C-alpha positions, -999 to 999 in steps of 0.1 A, spaced: 515 -112 -317 532 -81 -329 555 -80 -360 586 -74 -338 577 -104 -317 572 -125 -348 607 -115 -361 623 -124 -328 607 -159 -328 615 -163 -365 652 -155 -360 653 -179 -331 639 -207 -353 664 -198 -381 692 -201 -356 679 -234 -343 676 -248 -379 706 -232 -396 730 -224 -368 745 -193 -353 752 -175 -386 714 -169 -388 715 -148 -357 730 -119 -376 704 -118 -404 687 -86 -410 650 -87 -415 654 -81 -453 683 -104 -461 675 -133 -485 676 -165 -465 685 -185 -496 715 -163 -505 728 -156 -470 723 -191 -455 727 -211 -487 696 -230 -481 678 -251 -507 641 -259 -513 643 -289 -490 657 -268 -462 630 -242 -469 603 -269 -465 619 -280 -432 617 -244 -420 581 -242 -431 573 -273 -410 592 -256 -380 570 -225 -385 538 -245 -386 547 -264 -354 561 -233 -335 531 -211 -343 504 -238 -344 492 -228 -379 489 -244 -413 506 -225 -441 501 -236 -477 533 -240 -496 521 -215 -523 517 -188 -496 554 -188 -487 568 -191 -522 577 -154 -524 587 -151 -488 625 -153 -488 633 -130 -459 624 -130 -422 602 -99 -429 584 -118 -456 578 -148 -433 566 -124 -406 540 -110 -430 528 -145 -439 525 -155 -403 508 -122 -394 480 -130 -419 476 -165 -404 477 -157 -367 
């Protein structure tokens, strides 16, 4: 899967989890700041990612990934 394809799917997951305001996120905007999510919501999103992409991602691997671009990089290494 290409990076642009990953970003499209990630944005769709963010919209599903956090509502329509996530649709306007740029790839480099901080999800915590823009969407006001907390660590529990971040774990829920991680679970969504694992299910949607059929991968297992250790928590430590996504700790620094606070943007869609960062999540795409993590997923790109796992797929």
